[in-house]
C-alpha positions as CSV (number, residue, x, y, z in Angstrom):
1,M,39.1,14.6,-32.7
2,I,36.4,17.5,-31.5
3,E,34.3,16.7,-32.5
4,V,34.1,12.3,-31.5
5,L,35.3,13.8,-28.1
6,I,31.9,16.3,-27.9
7,A,29.5,13.5,-29.7
8,M,31.5,10.9,-27.0
9,T,30.2,13.4,-24.2
10,L,26.5,13.9,-25.3
11,F,26.3,10.7,-26.1
12,G,27.4,10.0,-22.3
13,I,25.0,11.8,-20.6
14,A,22.2,11.0,-22.8
15,L,22.9,7.7,-21.0
16,L,23.0,8.6,-18.2
17,G,19.7,10.6,-18.2
18,V,18.2,6.9,-19.8
19,A,19.9,5.3,-16.4
20,G,18.6,7.9,-14.2
21,S,15.1,7.3,-15.2
22,A,14.9,4.0,-15.0
23,I,15.4,4.0,-11.4
24,L,13.1,6.6,-11.3
25,A,11.4,3.9,-13.1
26,G,12.1,0.9,-10.9
27,Q,11.4,3.4,-7.6
28,V,7.5,3.9,-8.9
29,M,6.8,0.2,-9.9
30,N,7.6,-0.9,-6.2
31,Q,6.1,1.8,-4.5
32,A,3.0,0.4,-6.9
33,H,3.8,-2.9,-5.8
34,A,3.6,-2.4,-2.1
35,R,0.0,-0.3,-2.7
36,E,-1.2,-2.9,-4.5
37,R,-0.2,-5.5,-1.8
38,S,-1.5,-3.5,1.6
39,T,-4.9,-3.3,-0.7
40,L,-5.3,-6.3,-1.8
41,E,-4.5,-7.1,2.1
42,A,-6.6,-5.1,3.3
43,L,-9.8,-5.8,1.3
44,Q,-8.8,-9.3,2.4
45,I,-9.4,-8.6,5.9
46,I,-12.5,-6.2,5.3
47,D,-14.6,-9.2,3.4
48,S,-13.6,-12.0,6.4
49,L,-15.0,-9.2,8.6
50,T,-18.1,-8.8,6.7
51,R,-19.0,-12.1,6.2
52,V,-18.8,-12.7,10.3
53,R,-21.9,-12.3,12.3
54,E,-20.4,-10.7,15.3
55,P,-16.6,-9.3,14.0
56,S,-13.9,-8.4,16.7
57,S,-10.7,-5.9,16.5
58,G,-7.7,-8.1,15.8
59,Q,-4.5,-7.1,13.9
60,R,-2.2,-9.2,11.9
61,L,1.7,-8.9,10.8
62,I,2.5,-10.4,6.9
63,G,6.2,-10.1,6.2
64,R,7.1,-6.4,7.3
65,M,3.5,-5.2,6.8
66,Q,1.5,-4.9,10.0
67,L,-2.9,-5.1,9.6
68,R,-4.7,-3.5,12.7
69,W,-8.6,-3.6,12.6
70,T,-11.2,-2.1,14.7
71,V,-15.3,-2.7,14.8
72,S,-17.1,0.1,16.9
73,A,-20.4,-1.4,17.4
74,S,-23.2,0.7,17.4
75,S,-26.3,-0.1,19.2
76,S,-28.5,2.3,16.7
77,G,-27.3,1.6,13.3
78,P,-24.7,-0.6,11.6
79,A,-21.0,-1.5,13.0
80,E,-18.4,0.3,11.5
81,I,-15.0,-0.8,10.6
82,E,-11.7,0.1,10.3
83,V,-8.8,-1.0,8.4
84,I,-5.3,0.2,8.5
85,V,-2.5,-1.0,7.4
86,E,1.3,-0.2,8.2
87,Y,3.6,-0.9,5.6
88,P,7.1,-0.5,4.0
89,D,7.7,2.1,1.1
90,G,11.2,2.1,0.1
91,G,12.9,3.5,3.4
92,A,9.7,4.8,5.0
93,L,6.9,3.4,6.9
94,R,3.6,4.5,4.6
95,T,0.1,4.0,6.8
96,A,-2.8,3.4,4.7
97,R,-6.6,3.4,5.9
98,F,-10.0,1.8,4.7
99,R,-13.5,2.3,7.0
100,T,-16.8,0.0,6.0
101,T,-19.8,-0.4,7.7
102,H,-21.1,-4.2,8.8
103,A,-24.9,-4.4,8.3
104,H,-24.7,-7.0,10.9
105,A,-22.9,-6.3,14.1
106,G,-24.6,-5.7,17.2
107,S,-28.7,-6.6,15.0
């Protein structure tokens, strides 16, 4: 009887470990999804801005994700485009920054 009780206790502990791992894996997957979505949205903004001859700064709200972009024109060279994405990641608000240059702006 004691062996069965010990075996059930060990089995219960193992199940708690598996459940904890599943919860952690779910959290990591949600974080990866949020980061991927924010990156894709930023890349779409960058792609659309690089196709325009004279891009301008702006912002967009997509659900709870906020995108802001600035275009810094340079008189001597290409303009710089910076996209800042703020996105919810579980309980935290994360920020990602992306930078590129625009060959045609200001020319």
